[in-house]
KETORRO-729692 format. One line per field, with one value per residue (C-alpha): residue number from 0; x, y, z. Coordinates in nm, 3 decimals. Each point is the difference from the previous one (the first is absolute). Layout:
# KETORRO-729692
seq	c(NUM ...)
x	c(X ...)
y	c(Y ...)
z	c(Z ...)
//
This chain:
# KETORRO-729692
seq	c(0 1 2 3 4 5 6 7 8 9 10 11 12 13 14 15 16 17 18 19 20 21 22 23 24 25 26 27 28 29 30 31 32 33 34 35 36 37 38 39 40 41 42 43 44 45 46 47 48 49 50 51 52 53 54 55 56 57 58 59 60 61 62 63 64 65 66 67 68 69 70 71 72 73 74 75 76 77 78 79 80 81 82 83 84 85 86 87 88 89 90 91 92 93 94 95 96 97 98 99 100 101 102 103 104 105 106 107 108 109 110 111 112 113 114 115 116 117 118 119 120 121 122 123 124 125 126 127 128 129 130 131 132 133 134 135 136 137 138 139 140 141 142 143 144 145 146 147 148 149 150 151 152 153 154 155 156 157 158 159 160 161 162 163 164 165 166 167 168 169 170 171 172 173 174 175 176 177 178 179 180 181 182 183 184 185 186 187 188 189 190 191 192 193 194 195 196 197 198 199 200 201 202 203 204 205 206 207 208 209 210 211 212 213 214 215 216 217 218 219 220 221 222 223 224 225 226 227 228 229 230 231 232 233 234 235 236 237 238 239 240 241 242 243 244 245 246 247 248 249 250 251 252 253 254 255 256 257 258 259 260 261 262 263 264 265 266 267 268 269 270 271 272 273 274 275 276 277 278 279 280 281 282 283 284 285 286 287 288 289 290 291 292 293 294 295 296 297 298 299 300 301 302 303 304 305 306 307 308 309 310 311 312 313 314 315 316 317 318 319 320 321 322 323 324 325 326 327 328 329 330 331 332 333 334 335 336 337)
x	c(-0.006 0.159 0.032 -0.124 0.099 -0.292 0.118 -0.271 -0.231 -0.185 -0.131 -0.277 0.159 0.233 -0.275 -0.219 0.320 0.122 -0.379 0.099 0.324 -0.115 -0.298 0.233 0.260 0.248 0.165 -0.029 0.245 -0.112 0.199 -0.206 0.105 -0.428 0.004 -0.242 -0.197 -0.121 0.118 -0.358 0.052 0.228 -0.270 -0.282 0.249 -0.007 -0.359 -0.043 0.284 0.016 0.391 0.160 0.297 0.338 0.012 0.274 -0.039 0.300 0.090 0.154 0.224 0.168 0.300 0.092 -0.313 -0.103 0.371 -0.126 -0.343 0.212 0.246 -0.314 -0.208 0.004 -0.144 -0.053 -0.139 -0.144 -0.289 0.048 -0.277 0.123 0.040 -0.135 -0.285 -0.163 0.109 -0.139 0.235 0.277 -0.011 0.012 0.229 0.188 0.350 -0.196 -0.133 0.344 0.093 -0.229 -0.102 0.371 0.224 -0.288 0.018 0.395 0.046 -0.220 0.137 0.326 -0.088 -0.117 0.323 0.176 -0.284 0.009 -0.396 -0.048 -0.359 -0.155 -0.328 -0.045 -0.293 0.015 -0.302 -0.116 0.143 0.273 -0.119 -0.135 -0.253 0.013 0.041 -0.257 -0.239 0.013 0.353 0.200 0.268 0.242 -0.162 0.293 0.098 -0.100 0.202 -0.221 -0.248 0.078 0.293 -0.243 0.012 0.291 0.120 -0.172 0.173 0.363 -0.087 -0.093 0.358 0.172 -0.118 -0.002 0.407 0.080 -0.214 0.220 0.330 -0.145 -0.104 -0.419 -0.274 -0.293 -0.320 -0.172 -0.341 -0.180 -0.311 -0.272 -0.295 -0.074 -0.305 -0.236 0.048 0.038 -0.396 0.064 -0.035 0.299 0.251 -0.049 0.141 0.032 0.254 0.147 -0.129 -0.202 -0.033 0.221 -0.182 -0.348 -0.180 0.065 -0.081 -0.387 -0.025 0.086 -0.207 -0.253 0.052 -0.048 0.391 0.019 -0.241 0.060 0.225 0.157 0.001 0.327 -0.116 -0.269 0.126 0.312 -0.046 -0.214 -0.340 -0.072 0.203 0.175 0.302 0.027 0.193 0.058 -0.184 0.093 -0.099 0.244 -0.025 0.059 0.296 0.125 -0.049 0.249 0.270 -0.062 0.050 0.301 0.162 -0.074 0.147 0.315 0.016 -0.059 0.215 -0.210 0.129 0.056 0.268 0.185 -0.228 -0.304 -0.279 -0.416 -0.274 -0.275 -0.340 -0.356 0.074 -0.313 -0.014 -0.283 -0.028 -0.018 -0.321 -0.147 0.163 -0.205 -0.335 0.122 0.066 -0.401 -0.151 0.185 -0.036 -0.351 0.236 -0.034 0.308 0.029 0.263 0.129 0.163 0.323 0.319 0.189 0.307 0.376 0.206 -0.303 0.038 -0.327 -0.049 0.199 -0.113 0.219 0.074 0.015 0.031 0.398 -0.108 -0.286 0.192 0.329 -0.029 -0.319 -0.217 -0.362 -0.229 -0.331 -0.187 -0.208 0.022 -0.365 0.107 0.350 -0.270 -0.190 0.241 0.163 -0.317 -0.069 0.371 -0.096 -0.334 0.203 0.234 -0.204 -0.229 -0.314)
y	c(-0.007 0.355 0.278 0.309 0.343 0.233 0.361 0.203 -0.306 0.076 0.322 0.064 -0.167 -0.225 -0.195 -0.058 -0.158 -0.154 -0.201 -0.063 -0.142 -0.228 -0.159 -0.073 -0.172 0.210 0.024 0.391 0.179 0.343 0.329 0.318 0.244 0.097 0.342 0.001 -0.339 -0.206 -0.315 -0.093 -0.093 -0.313 -0.163 0.119 -0.180 -0.344 0.054 0.019 -0.255 -0.226 0.059 0.270 0.187 -0.004 0.346 0.257 0.362 0.189 0.325 -0.063 0.315 -0.152 -0.145 -0.285 -0.132 -0.038 -0.213 -0.209 -0.087 -0.075 -0.286 -0.101 -0.111 -0.186 0.239 -0.041 0.243 0.336 0.249 0.311 0.247 0.160 0.393 0.346 0.084 0.307 0.271 0.319 -0.115 -0.082 0.371 0.096 -0.221 -0.138 -0.156 -0.209 -0.109 -0.057 -0.143 -0.234 -0.139 0.023 -0.154 -0.295 -0.148 0.026 -0.186 -0.233 -0.028 -0.049 -0.297 -0.145 0.055 -0.174 -0.305 -0.039 0.102 0.039 0.110 0.327 0.131 0.425 0.171 0.300 0.278 0.151 0.317 -0.048 0.081 0.383 0.136 -0.228 0.119 -0.229 -0.219 -0.313 -0.020 -0.251 -0.146 0.181 0.330 0.258 0.021 0.392 0.211 -0.132 0.314 -0.145 -0.224 -0.272 -0.020 0.044 -0.279 -0.260 0.166 -0.040 -0.290 -0.184 0.148 -0.204 -0.305 0.041 0.058 -0.307 -0.187 0.096 -0.071 -0.370 0.014 -0.096 -0.059 0.256 0.126 0.335 0.030 0.354 -0.015 0.200 0.066 -0.272 -0.006 -0.255 -0.262 -0.389 -0.182 -0.173 0.376 -0.114 0.241 0.339 0.370 0.134 0.316 0.148 0.365 0.176 -0.193 0.113 -0.230 0.049 -0.304 0.000 0.327 -0.083 -0.264 0.180 0.324 -0.307 -0.125 0.329 0.046 0.250 0.328 0.063 -0.165 0.252 0.021 0.153 0.229 -0.075 0.246 -0.251 -0.071 -0.338 -0.088 0.088 0.236 -0.236 -0.206 -0.322 -0.278 -0.401 -0.170 -0.374 -0.243 -0.114 -0.391 0.071 0.190 -0.236 -0.311 0.177 0.014 -0.398 -0.018 0.179 -0.175 -0.332 0.159 0.062 -0.330 -0.219 0.252 0.144 0.339 0.132 0.251 0.037 0.283 -0.009 0.282 -0.016 0.202 -0.117 0.197 -0.086 0.178 0.228 0.345 0.068 0.409 0.104 0.053 -0.318 -0.202 0.224 -0.057 -0.388 -0.021 0.147 -0.232 -0.324 0.095 0.221 0.197 0.387 0.136 0.371 0.127 0.352 0.140 0.178 0.188 -0.233 -0.140 0.071 -0.265 -0.185 -0.170 0.049 -0.365 -0.321 -0.332 -0.339 -0.142 -0.361 -0.159 -0.133 -0.141 -0.151 -0.175 -0.040 -0.037 -0.205 0.224 0.139 0.196 -0.213 0.257 0.316 0.341 -0.112 -0.305 0.195 0.264 -0.214 -0.210 0.320 0.082 -0.319 -0.030 0.383 -0.059 -0.326 0.162 0.245 -0.196 0.111)
z	c(0.012 -0.154 0.313 -0.137 0.240 -0.026 0.190 0.107 -0.033 0.285 -0.229 -0.239 -0.313 0.181 0.213 -0.326 -0.182 0.335 -0.066 -0.318 0.063 0.196 -0.211 -0.246 0.255 0.051 0.362 0.109 0.211 0.109 0.124 0.114 0.184 0.149 -0.165 -0.199 0.090 0.291 0.153 -0.019 -0.376 0.048 0.204 -0.287 -0.264 0.192 0.013 -0.343 -0.106 0.293 0.021 0.222 -0.183 0.157 0.154 0.090 0.086 -0.104 -0.149 -0.332 0.098 0.273 -0.211 0.240 0.081 -0.391 -0.008 0.314 -0.124 -0.315 0.199 0.140 -0.310 -0.283 -0.242 -0.420 -0.116 0.149 -0.087 0.102 0.185 0.230 -0.043 0.093 -0.187 0.002 -0.231 0.209 0.266 -0.204 -0.113 0.374 0.113 -0.284 0.157 0.240 -0.382 -0.166 0.355 0.009 -0.333 -0.173 0.301 0.006 -0.305 0.009 0.310 -0.180 -0.314 0.210 0.178 -0.348 -0.098 0.283 0.044 -0.358 0.003 -0.420 -0.028 0.157 -0.151 0.136 0.039 -0.225 -0.133 -0.241 0.106 -0.166 -0.321 0.136 -0.176 -0.359 -0.339 -0.152 0.154 0.058 0.150 -0.095 0.133 -0.260 0.148 0.098 0.336 0.118 0.303 0.302 0.140 0.374 0.167 0.017 -0.356 0.008 0.206 -0.228 -0.309 0.223 0.095 -0.314 -0.123 0.267 -0.045 -0.391 0.099 0.232 -0.300 -0.247 0.238 -0.049 0.359 -0.023 -0.196 0.098 -0.134 0.082 0.019 -0.087 0.213 -0.097 0.224 0.250 0.167 0.164 0.257 0.042 -0.054 0.355 0.160 0.217 -0.133 -0.218 -0.043 0.388 -0.055 0.348 0.034 -0.307 -0.281 -0.313 -0.239 -0.192 0.154 0.351 0.046 -0.181 0.242 0.254 -0.116 0.011 0.315 0.152 0.134 -0.269 -0.003 -0.381 -0.294 -0.184 -0.398 -0.085 -0.324 -0.264 -0.270 -0.159 -0.354 0.057 -0.085 0.387 0.087 0.241 0.015 -0.193 0.129 -0.029 0.292 0.022 0.273 0.270 -0.045 -0.391 0.118 0.222 -0.251 -0.210 0.286 -0.007 -0.385 -0.006 0.268 -0.222 -0.294 0.158 0.196 -0.314 -0.173 -0.306 0.072 -0.375 0.163 0.360 0.076 -0.113 0.054 -0.049 0.066 0.204 -0.042 -0.163 -0.354 0.099 0.152 0.228 0.158 0.355 -0.055 -0.158 0.292 0.205 -0.147 -0.095 0.374 0.119 -0.297 0.149 0.373 -0.015 0.243 -0.107 0.036 0.192 -0.262 -0.113 -0.319 0.134 -0.163 -0.215 0.187 -0.066 -0.196 -0.105 -0.314 -0.235 -0.145 -0.025 -0.036 -0.146 -0.319 0.186 -0.333 0.102 0.353 -0.198 -0.304 0.167 0.390 -0.074 0.258 -0.078 0.248 0.093 0.253 -0.088 0.140 0.181 0.142 0.142 0.137 0.139 0.182 0.120 0.212 0.126 0.152 0.132 0.178 0.176 0.114 0.157 0.084 -0.200)
//
């Protein structure tokens, strides 16, 4: 049984990926510093899969603890989620983001070299494309100058991984996500951000649940059909399954080069107001929302060309926006005891 280390494995995307890995027959080890996750998720993963993953609470910025972990544990492959991810916070505190997101990656890659771990999957982002020149966005689209330190850490991380692969030390895949939403169908795991949500759907569900007084829609004067920004919203379970397929690709040496990049999205853009109205239609809940001024740094329209992921990686999305929103609402209600 292959052993896969998932860093940030108790977080939103990480926990869903752990579930899919275990259900695919992998033994999973989790590292998480619990800065944006809850230890309860470990038991929830066990409830879904029947298996409790090995877990260690480690801050990946602590090089000695990272080294110690790898000296004690055999690892065949790594999926690296652990990173700070709030765009606004990164603008206010850029050094925190550069320290956390880059040092943790470097320390992991050094351990890959020391312990001959060849298979590495990186949690990247469509933010590397910035404001796209054309839509849909393919993997060949230019990587634009980042508009936030967070986005820049994703670009720099990809460069570090590419250079490590070029040196012949690694086989890696960067998965560039669009906008993950939804929750596991069991209702046991979902998106539960600490503090004010940075993403649209948890803000919607928290507003519907009464935790937030009002949902702000940032601008309705963009050059889009209804004036609000457009994003590519992908169900988190579909996203998690892509990581399992990517890891299998590396383990079976099906990769075409030692560094590959894939977009993960639905290939369809939905506006903020479309998502709001879809949520209302599916759940019957009326949302208290208000259109406010544009938010600095927001890209107008972004959605993926998924051809490469479909044809080369052999992955396709299966779940709909409606399923994602319904599962997110069921998760929110369960968490809040509604």
